[in-house]
N, C-alpha and C positions, 0 to 999 in steps of 0.2 A: 495333438496337444489340446487340452481343454481351453475354453475361451477366457481371456482376461476380463472382457466386458460382456454384457448382455447384447444379444441382437435386439433391434427394436424397429418398429414400423416408422417409416419416414412420413411425416404429416405434410411436409412442404418440400417441393423439389426445385432446386435452382435451375434457371434456364441455362442454355448452352453457353451464353456469354459469361455468366457468373461462374460456371464450372471452370472456365479457363482462368479467371481471376483467382479462384480458390486454389487451383493447382499452382499457380505462380507464387502466391503468398505462402502456401504450405511448404513449397520447396525452399523459400527463403528461411522459413522457420526451422525445418528439420536439418538443414545443412549448417545451422549455427549462425547465419547472418543476422538474425534477430536477437542473438543472445545478449544478456545483461550480465555484467561481471562485478564481483566485489574484490577488494584488494587482498584481503587475507582473513584468517579466522579471528584475529584480534579485532578487526573492524566489525565483524559480525557480533561479537560478544559485547564490546564496549562502545561501538558506534563512533570510534575515534582512532585515527592513525595520523601520522604527521602529514600525509597527503590526502587527508580524508575529505570527501565531499559527498558522501552517501553511496555513490558507485564509482568505480575506478575508471578513469579515462583510458581509452584503448590506445591512443597515440598522444604525441606531444610531450612537453617537458615534465608534466605531472603524472605521466603514466607509470605503472609498475611493469617490471619484466613480465611478459606474457605467461611464463611458467608459474608465476606466483598467483595468477588470477584464478578465481573460482566462478564457474558459470552458475548463475541462479536460474537459468532457463531462458526461454525464447520470448520473454515479455517486454522487450525493449521496442521503442518506436524506431530507433536508429537501424539503418540497413548498412551492414559492414561491407564496404566494397574493397577491403584489403589495402587501402591506400591511406597515407597521411594527408592531412589537409594541404592542398597543393601550393597555397600561397602563405604558408606559415610565417615566413620571414617578413611578409608585408603587412601582417596584422598591425593595426594602428598602435597598440600598446607595445609592440615589439620595435616599431620604428621610432615613435615619439618618446618611449619610456613609459613604464607602468605607473599609473596613478590610481589610488583607491578612491575613485570618484564615480558618480553615476554617469557623467558624460563620457569618461574613458571607457567604462563598461559598455555603454550604449554604442559607441563607435566600433568596438570589437564585435558586438552583436550584429550591427548593421553590415559590417564587412563579411562576417560569416554567412549571413543570409544572401548577401549579394553574390558570394562565390560558391554557394551551394547550387549544384546544377538542377535544372528542371527534370523531373522524372515523370513521364507520361507513358505508361505501358499499354500495349494493345489490349483491347476489350474492356478496360476499366473505364468507369464513368466518374468515379471519385478519385481525385489525384492528390499527390503530395507525399514525398519521401525526403529524408535527409540522411547524410552519411557521417557527419561529424557533429559533436556537441561543443558547447562553449568551454567546458572544462578541458577540451583538447587543444584549444587555441589561446585560452587566457588562464593565468594562474589563479588558484583558489587558496589564498593564504591569509589568515587572520592577523598575522604579525607574531613576532617572537614571544611576546607575553602570553598570548592566548595558547600558542602551541606548547609552551612550557607548562602552563596550567593543565593542558590536556594530558600531558604525560604524568603529572602529579595526581590528578583526580582519578585517573584510571587505576592507580594503585589502591584507591579506596573503593573502587567498584562503580565508578561513574564515567559517563562520556556522552558525546553528542555532537552533531554537525550543523544543525540549522540550515538544511538545504532542502527546498521543496516540501512536499507533504503538507500541502494546504489545498484550498479549493476556490477557484474563481467562480463568479456568477455570470454564466454566458447569456443570461437574459439581457445583460447590458449590451453586448455586441450584437446579439440577434435583433435587437430593436433599434440600435443606434448606428450599427455598421462601423467599420474602421474610420471612415470619414467623419462620422459624428463624434467618435472618441477623440480623433485628432483635433476637431474644432474645440472640444472642451479643454483639451490640453492648452491650445493656443490662448483661449480666453483666460485660463488660470495663470498662464505664464505672463500675460500682460498685467494682470493684477499684482503679482508679486514683483515684477520689474518696477511697477509704479511705487510699490511699498518698499523697494530696495531691500528685499529679503534674499540675499545672495544664495543661501543654501537651497532654498526652495526653487529659486530660478535655475540653479545648476541642475537640480533633479528634474525639473520639468523640461529643460532643454534636452536632457538625456532621454526622457520619456517620449518626447516628440520624435527624436531620432529613431527610437525603437518602433513606434507606431508607423512612421513613414516607411521604415524598412520592410515591415510586414505588408503594407500596401503595395510597395514596389515589387516585392517578391511574388505576390499573387498576380500582379500584372504580367510578370515574366511568364507565368503559366498560361495566361490568356494569349499572349503573343505566340508562345511556342505551339499551343494547341491550334491556333488559327493557321500557322504555317503548315502544320501537319495536315490540317484539313484541306488546304490548297493542293497538297501533293498527293493526297490519298485518292485511289481509284475505286476502292470498294465502297459501295454506297452506305452500308451499315456502319463501317468504321469511320467513314467521313462524317456521318451524322453524329457519332459519339464525339469526335474531335470538335465539331461545331458546337455541341452542347457544352463541352468543357470550356471552350473559348468564350462563349457568350456568358456563361455563369461566372467564370473567374473575372472577366472584365467588369461585370456588374458588382459582384460582392467585394471587389478590391476596396471600394469606398462606400458602397451602399449597403444597408441592411438587407439580408436575403428576403426575397419576395415569394419564393416557392419552396416546396419541401426539398427538392434536389439541391437548391442553392443553400438551404439551411444545413443539410448534411455536409456539403462541401465547405461551408463556412466553419462548421465545427471541426472538420478535419484540419483545415489550415490553422485554426485557433489552437488546437491541441498540439499540432506539430511545431508551430513556432513557439509554443510554451515549453514543450519537452525538448527542444533543441538546446535549452538551457540546462537540462539534466532531468533525471528520472524522478517520478514520485508523486505528482499531484493527482487529486481526484477532480471530478468534473460535474458533480451535481446531479440533478433530477432530470433525466433524459426525456421521460414521457411528458413532463411539464414543458420542457423546452420545445418539443416538436409537435405536440398534438394540434395546435392551431394551424400550423403549416400543412400538416397531413389532412385535416378536415377540409380546409379550403381547397386543396388540390384535388381531393377525391370528389368534392361537390362540383368542381368546375370541369371534371373529366380529364385533368392534366396527367394524372397517374392512376395506376391500379394498385390494389393492395400488394400484389406481387412485386411491382416496381418499388414500393415503399420498403418491402423486406430486403430486396436485393441492394438498393442503394445503401441502406443501413449496414447490411452484411459487409459491404466493401469497406466501410469505415472501421468496423470491428476487426477485420482482417489486418488493417494497417496499424491501428493504434495499440494493439496487443494488450498489455497489462494495465491500461488505465481504467479507472473505476467510475462507474455510473450507478445511480440508484433509480428504482421505479417504485411506485406505490406510495405508502405513507398517507398523510392527511393534508387537507387544505387549511388555510388560516381559520376558517369557521369550524374546524373539527371534522368536517365531512371527509369521506373517503376520496383520495386524490386519484384513484385508478381511472384510466380513460382508455380509449381505443388504442392509443399509441402504446400503452403498457403491454397490450397483447401483441402488437406488431413487433415490438422489440424482442419479446420472447420467441415469436415465430421466426424472426430473422436468425436467431441463434439456433433454433430447432432445425432450421433448413440447412445450415452449413456444417453443423457438428464440428466446429473448430472451438474457439473459446473467446469469451470476453469476461472481464471481471465485473460481473453485474450482480447487484444486490436487490432483492425484493424486500422492501420495508413493510413487514407485516403489522397489522393491528386487528383487534377483534371485529372491527366493522368493515374490513377489506372486502371487496367484491369476491364472493366465494368462487365464481368462475375463474377469476384470475389466480386465486390461490390454488385451485384444483389444477389448472393448467401448469402453473409454475412447478408444482410438486410432480406432475406427470413428466414434464421436461427434465427435471432434475433426476428422477428415477430412471428414465430411459437412457439418458446420456451419461449419467454417473460421474460427472466431473465438477460437481458443486456449482453448477450454473443453473439457476441463480443461487448465490448464498442467501441465507435467510437472516434478517435482522429484525429486532423488536423495536419498531418505530416509537411507540409511546415511552419506552425506557430511554431511548436516545434523547427525546425531548426532555424528560425528567432530569437526565444528567446535565443537559445544557442549562436548564433552569437552576439546578443546584449550583452551577458555576457562576450564576449571576446574569445569564442572558435574558434580555427583555422578552417577556412572554409574547409580545406582538410579532417577534421575528423568529422565535425558537422553533415554530412550526415548520420552517423551511430547512431544517436540519437534513443532511444527506450523509450516508455512508460514503466516505471519500477515499478509502484505502483498504489495506489488508483487513483491518478490524476497527479502524478509527473513523470518526465522524466529526463534522463541523458545519458551520453556517457558510454556504457558498458566498464568496465575495465580501464577507463581513468579519471574517475571523482568520488571523494568522495563528494557527494552532501549533506550529512547530512540532509535528507529531511523527512518530514512527522512526525517527533517527536520533532519539535520545534514549539512554539506557541507564538503569540502576540494576546492578548485578547483586542479588540478594545474598549470594554465597559469601561475599567479602565481609559485610557486617556480621554475618553469622560466625565466621572464623575469628574475627577480632573479639567478638563477645566470648567465644570459647577460650581464647587466649587470656582474656582478662579474668575469666572465671577460674582458670588454672592458677594465675598469679594470686588471686584473692583466696584461693582454696575454698570456693563456695560450696555450700552443702544444700542449697535450696534452688529448685528449678525456677521459682519466681524471680530469684536474683539473676539468673541467666537471662530470663526474658527482659528484665530491666536493662541489662547490659546490651542485649540485642537491640532494644528500642533506642538506646543512646547511640549505638554505633550506626543504626540505620539513619538516625537524624544527622549524624556526622557525614555520612555519605550523601544524603540529600543536600546538606549545606554546601558540600564540595561541588555538587552539580550546579547549585544556584550561583555560586561565585564564578564558576567556569562559564555558564551560560550568559550571565550578565556581562562578562568580558567579551563574549561573542556579540551580544546585542549592541554593545557600545560601538562596534565597527561594522556590523553586518550590512547595513543599508549603503555602505560605501564599498565594502569588499565584494559583496555578491547580492546586489539588490534584485528582487524578484520583479523586474520591470514588465516583462511580458505578462505575467500573472496579474500585476497591479492594474493593467489596462482594463481588466474586467472585474474590478473590485470597487466597493463603495468607500470612497475617502481619499485615496492617494492623489488623484488628479486635483480635487478641490483643495486639499490640504497641502499639496506640494511635498508630500512625504511618502516614501515607498511603503508598501504594506509591511515590510520587515522593520521599518523605522518606528520610533516611539509615536504612538497614536496615528500611524498610517491608516489603520482600520480600528474599529471600536474594540474588538476583542483580540487580545494577544496573549493567550494562555501558553504556558509551557507544558506540554504533555510528554510523559516519559514511559517507555516500556519497562517492565519489571521481569527480570530473568531469574527463574529458579524457585518460584513460590512453592509449588508442591514438594520439591526436593527439600527445601528448608523446613517446611511443615513436617514432612516425614522424618527428617533428621532430628529435629528438636523433640518430636514425639518419642523417637527411639531412645534418645538421650534421657528424656524424662523417665521412661520406664526402666531402662537398664542401668543408668548411672545413679539417678536420684531416688527411685523407688525400690529397685532390687539391689542396688549396690554391687552389681556384677562387675562393673568396670569403672575406672576413673575418667574424668575429662582428659587428663594427660594421655591415658592409654588410647582413648578415642582419637585424639589429635595425632598421635604417633602412627596408629594403624592406618588412618586415612592418608597421612603424608606419604606413607610407604605403599599406597595403593593396596592396602590390606595384605601385603606380602606376609606369608607365614601366619596369617590370622584368619584363615577361611572359616573356622568354626565361629569365631567372633563375628565375622561379616554376616554369616548366615543368621545369627541371632538378631542382628540389627535389621537384616533384610526381612525377617519373619514378623516383625512388629506390624501392627495395623498401618495401612497406607491410605492416604487420601484418594478418593475416587470410588470407594466401595460402600458408600452410605453407612459408614460406621461413625457414630456421633463423636466419640472422644478425639479421634484424629482430625475429623472434619472441623470440629470446633476450634482446634488449634490453628488450622489453616485460616478459618474465618477471623480468628483473633489477629493473626499476622496481617491479613488484608486490612483489618481495621487500623492497625498500627501504621501501615503504609498510608492509608487515606488520611488519618488524623495529622500525620506529620506533613504530608504534602499540602493538605488544606491550609496549613499555617505557614507555608513557604510561598513567598511572593517574589516574582521577578522584578527587574528594575523598571518595568512598565506598570507596576502596582497590581499585577494580576496573578492569580494563583497557579500553582503546579497541580497537575492531574496525572494520575497513574493509569496505565493500561495493564490489564491482566493478560499480557501477551508479550512475546518477543519474537522478532522476525525469523532469524535462523541461528541465533547464538547457541541454542540448546544442542546443536549438532557438533559444536566445536570442541571435540574431546581432547585436542592437543593443547587447549588453553585452560580447560576446566578440570580441576583435580577431583579425586574421589571424594565422596561425601558420606556422612554418618548414617544415611538411610540404607547403607549397604551397597550403594552404587560404586562400580569400578570406574576409574578415570576414563577408560576407553568406551564407556557407555554414554549415550546421550542423556541430557537432562530432560525433564518434562517440557513439553511444548506449551507455553503460556500457562493457562490455568487447567490444562488437561493433566490427568495423572501420568506419571512416568510409564512408558510402554511396558506392558506385561504385569503391572501391579494392580490394575482394576479387574480383579478376578471374579467379581460378582455381576458382571454384565453391564450393558450400556445404560439401562435404566438406573442402576445404582450410581453409575458415574454421573449421570445427569442430575440425580438428586443431590449428590455432593456439591456439584458446581453451583446449583441454585441456592445452596445455603449461604453463599457469599452475598453480601449486600451490594449487588452490582450497580445500584444507582450512585454509588460513591466513586465509580471508576469511568474510564474513557474507552470502554470496549474490552472485549475478551471473548474468544470463540471456543465453542465445543467442536473439536475435530473428530469426525467419525469416518471410519473406513468399513464398509459393509461388503460381505461376499456377494458376488452376483447371484449365487444359488439361493439367496434369500428370497428372490422374486420368482423362483421356479413355481409354475402352476398358479400364480396369482394373476387375476385379470386386471383389477384396478390397482396397478402397482404404485400409483402416487398416493393412495389413501393412507398407506402405512406411514409414509413420510409426513403427510399432513397431520395425522393424529399426534405423532411424536412432537412435531414442531410446535403445534398449538399448545400442547400440554407443557412443553419446556418453557415457552415464552410466558404462559400464564403464571409461571412461578418466578418470573422476574429475571430471566436470562437474556443475554445479548444477542448471540449469533450462533448459527450452525453452519459449518463447512462439512459437506457430506460427499465422500467419494464412494462409488459403488464399483469395486475393482478387486480382483484377486491378487493380493500382494505377493503371494508365493509365486504366481506365474510371472510377475514382473521381474523376478530375479533373473529369468531368462533374458530379459531385455537389457539388463546390466551387462551381461556377458556377450550379448549379440546385438549391439546397438545399430548395426547396419542392416539388420533384417527389415525389409520393407513392412512386415507385419506390425512392427513396433513404432514406425515413424510418427504416427499421429495419435499415440496413446497420451491422453491429456489427464492431468491430475491437479487437484487443489493441494498445494504443498503445505503452506501455513495460512497466510492470508492471501496468497497469490496463486495463480494458475500457470501451468507451463506444460509443454511436452516433456514427458518423462526422460526421453533420451538426451534432452538438451541440458539437464542438470549435471553438475559435477558429481563424480562418483560418491563422495562422502554423503552428499544429500540424498542420493538414490538409496544408499545402504540404510540410512536412517529411516527413510520413508517405508521401505519394505519391512522394516523391523517393528512397525506399529501393530497395535491390536487390530485384528481383522475379524469383525463380528459376523457371525452366521445368522443372527436374528436381532431384531430390535428389542 
C-alpha cells in the first residue's frame, strides 16, 4: 500500500524517558480515552440543544445516551476512566439544593477538585489529569425562558451556548502565583464588604473558594509525589518524584521561579480551567515562557533538550487547547524569540499534535518562518496553522479595541482570536445558519411573485436581519443570567477586571471587551444558490422560484436534469468574478447588519467566516439550489464546496481574498495536499512559505494545511484497529485530531475533500 504521509527526517529525538511518556499518552488517545463528544447534529448546526453546553457531558444527569454522541476526536483534556463521579450524591448543590449563584457554583467546583484523584504516572515530570468535568456534576440550565427562546430562534437559523471559548492572560498567574491572586481576591472582598455590595461580595466569596481549591489541589500533588519518592527505589524515578513534589509545593502558592515550574504551573492552570468544560485558548506561549527559559539556560539549570521535553509533556496532556507564537510586540517589532523555536522543536520531536498557531507578519524572523514551514511540510498535519497577525490586529481595532493593547491579540481557538485576559468574546459556540434566511426570502419571493433578482436580495437582507435580531434577543437572555448559572470563575482568576470589580468575566463589565462573535454556516452555498437562481430564474426564465423550492424540498427527486443545470452554474472558489462578487456582497450584508447589532453590554456582534462542524450534518440540512443534494456536506466555512473549485488552489485562494476579511472575526482556507507534491523536492517548506506569504499579502486570515492522501485514508475508515493508522493526525476544521478517533460521518466528509496534487 502506498503511504498516507511522507517519510521525513527527524531533527530532534526524544529521550528514553519521554518516549515512554509519549507511548502512554498516545495509547490514551487512540483508545478513545481522550475523545471529546458532541450531543447530536442539531447541536453542531445551531449550537443549541436543550441540554446544550458546548460539548456533551459523558456522565451525570445532563448526559445524553452514549449511542447519540458523536466523537469529535481525541482533543479533550479529560481522561475517561469509564466511571461516573464516585461522590455524585454528595455534591453540595445536590445536598443543599441547586442555586444559581457564584458561591453555589464555586462549592461544586471545589468539591469536584477535592475528589478528583491525583494522577502521577511513571516517567513523567509534568503531572496533572482529570476524569470528570463540571457539567457532569452540576446542571447547566439557563432557565425555562432561555430554553424556550432557544427552541424558537433555532427555527429562524440562530443558536448559541455562551460556554468557554475565550482566553485568559497567564502572565497574571505566572508573575503573581495563586497565592498572589488569592491575596487580591481577599483585598477586593474586604472593600465590597465595607461598601455593603452584596452581589460583588457573593461573587468574590465564590472566587476565593475556587482559588483556594486550586491551591489545595496542587498541594495534593506535592504530597502524593513526596510519598512516592519515599517509597521509590530506582534513583532516576525517585529524582523525578522529588522534582514533582518540590515544584508542586512551591507553585501551589508562589509564582514559578524556573522553566520547569512555569510549564507545570501552566499545566495546572489549563487543567483546572478545562475541568469546567472544553474550549478556551491560552495566549502567546513564547512570550509567557521565554524569560524562564533564558534564565535557566544561563544558569545551567536546563538544556535545550530538557526545555523541549518538558513542553512536549504538556502538549501531550492538554491536547486540543490553542496557543500562539510569533506576532509583534507593543512597539511593532517582531515578537519572535528563542522560545518560539523551542516550541516548534518540541512538536517536531514528538510528531503528535498541538493546536499551535504561528502569527505571521512581513517582518517576522525569516528563520522562524522557514522552520515553521519546514515543520508543517514534513509532518503534514497543519502544525503550526498560519495566521495573519496584522490582519488580526486590524480586526480588533475595527471592533473598537484600544490600540495600546490590540497588539497582544492571540489566535485562541479553531480560527478565532481575542485579547488574552481582557476580552470575553463568546466565540465559536454561536451560530447563524445562512440557509434559513435564504429559504424565507425565496418563500416571500414566491408569495410576492417577484420578477427581479434585486428584490430577492432585499428580501434576503431583511430575513438575515431577522435572524440576527433573534440571536441578539436570545443571547441577551443568556447574558442576563450567565454569570449566575455558569460563571467562568477559573478563567476569571487570570483576567484583568473580575477581581477588582467583583464581577465575573461573563458578567456585565467584568472585563472591558465583551463582544458577541458568531459563526456563519453556508456562505458559499448561499452564494452559489443565489447566483444559480439569478441566472436560471431571473435572467434565462428557465424555472420559477416555486419550481426551485419544490425541487429542493424533494431533494431534486425526478429533477436530475434541472439539478445538473443548477450545478453547472459558476461556483465560488474558481476566481470567477461574477459569482465571487455575489459572495463578497453577501459577506458585506452580514458584516453591515452585525456591525449595527449590539448586545446588552453595548458591544457589537462580529461574524466569523467559519463554522465548526455543522457543514457535515446532512441529516439536518436540506438540499440547496446550488445543485447540492441533501446527503452532501455544505461548504466548510468560506471554503468552496468540495469538488466545485475546479480551477485549482490558486484560483480558490484568489476567490477567498476578494472578501473584505478585516470586517470579520476569522476564517480559514482549508487545504489538503497530496504527499506526492513533495516528491523530488529538496526545500519542501519553501513552497508552503511562498504560498502563505502571497495569500496573507492579499489580506487573508488563516491557512490550515494537511499533507495527506485522502484516498488512502478510506482504508483507515474500514480498518480503524490497524496499528498503521493509530496515529494519523489531521487538521479537521479548526481543530486537530487522530483520524480514527472521529465519528464516521466526520471521517467520510474529510476524505471527500479536494486533494490537490500541486499548489
